[in-house]
C-alpha positions as CSV (number, residue, x, y, z in Angstrom):
1,M,-9.4,-5.3,14.1
2,T,-12.1,-7.2,15.9
3,L,-12.0,-7.6,19.6
4,H,-13.7,-10.5,21.4
5,L,-14.2,-10.3,25.2
6,D,-14.5,-13.5,27.1
7,I,-16.8,-13.4,30.1
8,P,-16.1,-16.2,32.6
9,E,-19.0,-18.6,33.0
10,S,-19.2,-17.8,36.7
11,I,-19.9,-14.2,35.9
12,A,-22.2,-14.9,32.9
13,S,-24.3,-17.2,35.0
14,S,-24.5,-14.6,37.8
15,L,-26.0,-11.9,35.5
16,R,-29.6,-11.3,36.3
17,L,-30.6,-11.1,32.7
18,P,-32.3,-13.5,30.3
19,V,-29.7,-15.1,28.0
20,P,-30.9,-13.3,24.8
21,E,-30.5,-9.9,26.5
22,M,-27.0,-10.5,27.8
23,E,-24.9,-9.4,24.8
24,P,-26.9,-6.4,23.8
25,R,-27.2,-5.2,27.3
26,L,-23.5,-5.6,28.0
27,R,-22.6,-3.8,24.8
28,I,-24.8,-0.9,25.9
29,E,-23.4,-0.8,29.4
30,L,-19.8,-0.9,28.0
31,A,-20.6,1.8,25.5
32,L,-22.1,4.1,28.2
33,A,-19.1,3.6,30.5
34,L,-16.5,4.2,27.8
35,Y,-18.4,7.3,26.6
36,A,-18.8,8.7,30.2
37,Q,-15.0,8.3,30.7
38,G,-14.2,10.1,27.4
39,I,-12.7,6.9,25.9
40,L,-15.2,6.7,23.0
41,S,-16.8,9.4,21.0
42,F,-20.6,9.7,21.0
43,G,-20.9,8.2,17.5
44,K,-18.6,5.3,18.2
45,A,-20.2,4.6,21.5
46,S,-23.6,4.4,19.9
47,E,-22.2,2.1,17.2
48,L,-20.7,-0.2,19.9
49,A,-24.1,-0.1,21.7
50,G,-25.8,-1.2,18.5
51,V,-28.4,1.6,18.8
52,S,-29.2,4.7,16.9
53,R,-27.7,8.0,17.9
54,Y,-31.1,9.2,19.1
55,R,-31.5,6.1,21.3
56,F,-28.0,6.5,22.7
57,A,-28.7,10.2,23.5
58,D,-31.8,9.0,25.4
59,L,-29.7,6.5,27.3
60,I,-27.0,9.0,28.4
61,G,-29.7,11.4,29.4
62,Q,-31.4,8.8,31.6
63,R,-28.0,8.1,33.3
64,E,-27.3,11.9,33.5
65,I,-24.0,11.4,31.7
66,P,-22.7,14.8,30.5
67,R,-22.6,15.1,26.7
68,H,-19.1,15.5,25.2
69,Y,-19.3,17.6,22.1
70,T,-16.1,17.8,20.1
71,D,-15.0,20.0,17.3
72,E,-15.1,16.9,15.0
73,E,-18.7,16.2,16.0
74,L,-19.6,19.8,15.3
75,A,-18.0,19.6,11.9
76,Q,-20.0,16.4,11.2
77,D,-23.2,18.0,12.3
78,L,-22.6,21.1,10.2
79,E,-21.8,18.9,7.2
80,Y,-25.0,17.0,7.7
81,A,-27.1,20.1,8.2
82,G,-25.6,21.6,5.0
83,G,-26.4,18.4,3.0
84,Q,-22.9,18.0,1.8
């Protein structure tokens, strides 16, 4: 499923961002907000933001958003570390 979000023209034209920066910036802001609320996992939030996991970690650090570390993420990290 793909979800498209329509932003009213009155809102889009009020954003204080250059047009080429609007979509990537809104994706990052949405990803940070959803991650902070526990709605998206770290990996999925970084995917939504369109940035690497390292860059997303930097962004949540800059915003002082607490890192949520689930059992699933631990298993993924252990699998990665074991080279499996």
